[in-house]
C-alpha positions as CSV (number, residue, x, y, z in Angstrom):
1,M,0.0,0.0,0.0
2,A,2.8,2.4,0.9
3,S,4.5,1.7,-2.4
4,D,1.3,2.4,-4.3
5,V,0.8,5.8,-2.5
6,H,4.4,6.6,-3.4
7,V,3.9,5.8,-7.0
8,I,0.7,8.0,-7.2
9,D,2.5,10.9,-5.5
10,Q,5.3,10.6,-8.0
11,V,2.9,10.6,-10.9
12,E,1.1,13.7,-9.6
13,A,4.4,15.5,-9.0
14,D,5.5,14.7,-12.6
15,A,2.2,16.1,-13.9
16,R,2.6,19.5,-12.2
17,P,3.9,22.4,-14.3
18,T,7.4,23.4,-13.2
19,G,7.6,26.8,-14.9
20,G,10.6,25.6,-16.9
21,P,10.8,25.1,-20.7
22,V,7.7,23.0,-20.7
23,A,5.6,25.8,-19.2
24,A,7.2,28.3,-21.6
25,R,6.2,26.1,-24.6
26,R,2.7,25.8,-23.1
27,W,2.2,29.6,-22.9
28,G,4.2,30.4,-26.1
29,P,6.7,33.2,-26.7
30,T,5.9,36.7,-25.3
31,P,4.5,39.0,-28.0
32,D,6.8,41.8,-29.1
33,W,4.2,44.5,-28.2
34,V,4.0,43.2,-24.6
35,L,7.8,43.5,-24.3
36,G,7.6,47.0,-25.8
37,V,4.9,48.2,-23.4
38,A,6.9,46.7,-20.5
39,G,10.0,48.6,-21.6
40,V,8.1,51.9,-21.9
41,V,6.5,51.5,-18.5
42,T,9.9,50.7,-17.0
43,M,11.4,53.8,-18.5
44,F,8.7,56.0,-17.1
45,V,9.0,54.4,-13.6
46,L,12.8,55.0,-13.6
47,W,12.2,58.5,-14.8
48,D,9.8,59.3,-12.0
49,L,12.2,57.8,-9.4
50,V,15.1,59.8,-10.7
51,V,13.2,63.1,-10.3
52,R,11.4,62.1,-7.0
53,T,14.6,61.1,-5.3
54,G,16.2,64.4,-6.3
55,T,18.9,62.8,-8.4
56,V,18.0,65.3,-11.1
57,S,16.3,68.7,-10.4
58,V,12.7,69.0,-11.4
59,D,13.7,72.3,-13.1
60,S,15.9,70.3,-15.5
61,L,13.8,67.1,-15.8
62,P,10.0,67.4,-15.1
63,Y,7.9,64.6,-13.8
64,P,6.7,62.2,-16.5
65,V,3.1,62.9,-15.6
66,D,3.6,66.6,-16.2
67,T,5.4,65.8,-19.5
68,L,2.6,63.6,-20.7
69,R,0.0,66.3,-19.8
70,R,1.9,68.9,-21.8
71,A,2.2,66.4,-24.7
72,G,-1.6,66.1,-24.7
73,E,-1.8,69.9,-24.8
74,L,0.6,70.1,-27.8
75,L,-1.4,67.5,-29.7
76,V,-4.4,69.9,-29.7
77,D,-2.3,73.0,-30.3
78,A,-2.9,74.2,-33.9
79,T,0.4,76.0,-34.0
80,F,2.4,73.0,-33.0
81,L,0.5,70.7,-35.5
82,T,1.2,73.2,-38.3
83,E,4.9,73.0,-37.5
84,V,4.8,69.2,-37.4
85,V,3.4,69.4,-40.9
86,Q,6.3,71.6,-42.0
87,T,8.8,69.1,-40.6
88,L,7.1,66.2,-42.4
89,W,6.9,68.2,-45.6
90,A,10.7,68.8,-45.5
91,W,11.2,65.1,-44.7
92,L,9.0,63.9,-47.6
93,L,10.7,66.2,-50.1
94,A,14.1,64.9,-49.0
95,M,13.0,61.3,-49.3
96,L,11.5,61.7,-52.7
97,A,14.4,63.6,-54.2
98,A,17.1,61.3,-52.7
99,S,15.2,58.2,-53.8
100,A,14.6,59.5,-57.3
101,V,18.3,60.0,-57.9
102,G,19.9,57.4,-55.5
103,I,18.0,54.3,-56.5
104,P,18.4,54.5,-60.4
105,L,22.0,55.6,-59.9
106,G,22.7,52.8,-57.5
107,L,21.2,50.2,-59.8
108,T,23.3,51.5,-62.7
109,L,26.6,51.7,-60.7
110,G,26.0,48.2,-59.3
111,Y,25.1,46.6,-62.5
112,F,28.1,47.7,-64.6
113,S,31.3,46.5,-63.1
114,A,33.3,49.2,-65.1
115,L,31.4,51.9,-63.1
116,Y,31.1,50.1,-59.8
117,R,34.8,49.9,-59.0
118,P,35.9,53.5,-59.6
119,S,32.7,54.9,-58.0
120,S,32.9,52.9,-54.8
121,S,35.8,55.1,-53.4
122,V,34.0,58.3,-54.3
123,V,30.8,57.1,-52.6
124,H,32.5,56.0,-49.4
125,A,34.4,59.3,-49.3
126,G,31.2,61.3,-49.7
127,R,29.3,59.4,-47.0
128,S,32.1,60.0,-44.5
129,I,31.4,63.7,-44.5
130,P,28.5,64.6,-42.1
131,S,25.7,66.7,-43.4
132,S,26.1,69.1,-40.5
133,A,29.4,70.2,-42.0
134,F,27.5,71.8,-44.9
135,L,25.1,73.7,-42.6
136,P,26.9,77.1,-43.1
137,I,26.9,76.6,-46.9
138,A,23.3,75.5,-46.9
139,I,22.3,78.7,-45.0
140,L,24.2,80.9,-47.4
141,M,22.7,79.3,-50.4
142,F,19.1,78.7,-49.2
143,G,18.6,80.8,-46.1
144,L,16.8,79.4,-43.1
145,G,13.7,78.1,-44.8
146,T,12.6,74.7,-46.0
147,Q,15.1,74.5,-48.8
148,M,18.0,74.5,-46.3
149,K,16.6,71.6,-44.3
150,V,15.7,69.6,-47.4
151,S,19.2,70.0,-48.9
152,L,20.9,68.9,-45.8
153,A,18.6,65.9,-45.4
154,I,19.1,64.9,-49.1
155,Y,22.8,64.8,-48.7
156,A,22.6,62.7,-45.5
157,I,20.2,60.1,-46.9
158,F,21.4,60.0,-50.5
159,W,24.4,57.7,-49.5
160,P,22.6,54.9,-47.7
161,I,20.0,54.8,-50.5
162,L,22.7,54.7,-53.1
163,L,24.9,52.1,-51.4
164,N,22.0,49.8,-50.6
165,A,20.9,49.9,-54.2
166,M,24.5,49.1,-55.4
167,Y,24.9,46.3,-52.9
168,G,21.5,44.8,-53.8
169,V,22.5,44.6,-57.4
170,R,25.9,43.1,-56.6
171,D,24.3,40.5,-54.4
172,T,22.2,39.2,-57.3
173,E,22.7,35.4,-57.7
174,P,25.1,35.0,-60.7
175,L,23.3,31.7,-61.7
176,M,20.1,33.6,-62.2
177,L,21.8,36.1,-64.4
178,A,23.5,33.3,-66.4
179,T,20.2,31.5,-66.8
180,G,18.5,34.6,-68.1
181,R,21.3,35.3,-70.6
182,S,21.1,31.7,-71.8
183,M,17.4,32.2,-72.5
184,G,18.2,35.2,-74.7
185,W,16.8,37.8,-72.4
186,T,17.7,41.4,-73.2
187,R,19.5,43.6,-70.6
188,T,16.3,45.4,-69.9
189,R,14.5,42.2,-69.1
190,L,17.3,41.0,-66.9
191,L,17.1,44.2,-64.9
192,T,13.3,44.1,-64.5
193,R,12.9,40.3,-64.0
194,V,16.1,39.4,-62.1
195,V,18.2,42.3,-60.8
196,L,15.5,44.6,-59.5
197,P,13.5,41.9,-57.6
198,S,16.8,40.6,-56.1
199,A,17.9,44.2,-55.1
200,A,14.5,45.2,-53.8
201,P,15.0,44.0,-50.2
202,S,18.3,45.9,-49.9
203,I,16.7,49.0,-51.4
204,A,13.9,48.8,-48.9
205,T,16.4,48.6,-46.1
206,G,18.1,51.7,-47.4
207,L,14.9,53.6,-47.5
208,R,13.9,52.5,-44.0
209,V,17.3,53.7,-42.6
210,A,17.1,56.9,-44.7
211,S,13.6,57.7,-43.3
212,S,15.0,57.9,-39.7
213,T,18.1,59.7,-40.7
214,A,16.1,62.3,-42.7
215,L,13.9,63.1,-39.7
216,I,17.0,63.5,-37.5
217,V,18.7,65.9,-39.9
218,V,15.6,68.0,-40.5
219,L,14.9,68.3,-36.8
220,S,18.6,69.1,-36.1
221,A,18.5,71.9,-38.7
222,E,15.3,73.3,-37.1
223,L,17.0,73.3,-33.7
224,L,20.0,75.0,-35.0
225,G,18.2,78.0,-36.6
226,A,15.5,77.2,-39.1
227,T,12.4,79.4,-39.3
228,N,9.8,76.7,-39.2
229,G,9.2,73.1,-38.1
230,V,8.7,71.4,-34.8
231,G,12.3,71.9,-33.8
232,T,11.7,75.7,-33.7
233,V,8.8,75.1,-31.3
234,I,11.0,73.1,-29.0
235,T,13.7,75.8,-29.1
236,T,11.1,78.5,-28.3
237,Y,10.0,76.6,-25.2
238,Q,13.6,76.0,-24.2
239,Q,14.3,79.8,-24.3
240,A,11.2,80.4,-22.3
241,Q,12.5,77.9,-19.7
242,R,9.6,75.5,-20.0
243,P,11.3,72.1,-19.7
244,D,8.0,70.3,-19.4
245,F,7.0,71.5,-22.9
246,V,10.5,70.8,-24.2
247,Y,10.4,67.2,-23.1
248,A,6.8,66.8,-24.3
249,G,7.9,68.0,-27.8
250,I,10.8,65.6,-27.8
251,L,8.5,62.7,-26.7
252,L,6.1,63.5,-29.6
253,V,9.0,63.7,-32.1
254,G,10.1,60.3,-30.9
255,L,6.6,58.9,-31.4
256,L,6.6,60.4,-34.9
257,G,9.9,58.8,-35.7
258,M,8.7,55.4,-34.4
259,G,5.6,55.7,-36.5
260,L,7.6,56.4,-39.7
261,Y,9.9,53.4,-38.9
262,Y,7.0,51.0,-38.4
263,G,5.2,52.4,-41.4
264,F,8.1,51.6,-43.6
265,N,8.3,48.2,-42.1
266,L,4.7,47.6,-43.0
267,V,5.1,48.9,-46.5
268,E,8.2,46.7,-46.9
269,R,6.3,43.6,-45.8
270,L,3.5,44.3,-48.3
271,V,5.6,45.4,-51.3
272,V,8.7,43.2,-50.8
273,P,7.4,40.1,-48.9
274,W,10.3,37.9,-50.1
275,G,12.8,40.2,-48.3
276,Q,11.2,39.3,-45.0
277,A,11.3,35.6,-45.9
278,Q,15.0,35.9,-46.7
279,R,15.8,37.5,-43.4
280,E,13.9,34.9,-41.4
281,G,15.5,32.1,-43.4
282,G,18.9,33.5,-42.6
283,R,18.4,33.4,-38.9
């Protein structure tokens, strides 16, 4: 009898969840959005503790609750929203102009080996110069308006768009090109049927990186002296010694950048679905 009871207890113990790998498999992996929310909540809690304990003065870093309240006020402020539109307009112009030139040029330089080799050194030299170095020249040429911001952003994002297009072409499977040539395909058909689909994931990556960079450059130009844009609003509140509105503006700009990033991710998944499959297959 004692042995039977021992066997039953052992079976029940083996049947209990232990919280180890078996339990993890039962509940499945934690969704990404849950981890993201947990990270944001943790950041706000630490922020509140830093201010509440006096580690940082409230005059320099307001409480997160006050910052969120001011962010809500800015979201219904017509002047602030108008300046946000000005920032997005400069961002959009820079993205369109840089893409219109960078993608075709990158495809051309990447496809023709005679052009790729001599141009690589020029491209890498150009991308090593930060766009901020051209700020005085841009101000002299275009003043402090939208053209100045757009020109600086175009220079900053032209290089990643160009390089990703070039690398995408160079990474095209040689066997696919050889197969197309053996079938008598023209160069135009090779570009449209083989090269461009192969380079599309790399081009999409370049555009996604450029979208974040363009927003950073446009905002930096606004903070340094432009006449319009959300950066000028942040500078105005900084001069008025209203850190709560300054941090609220920064928080909203961060949300704007995050929205652009995930928007490009969504478009990439819809337009270039094979690129996502390639990345997942390479893990």
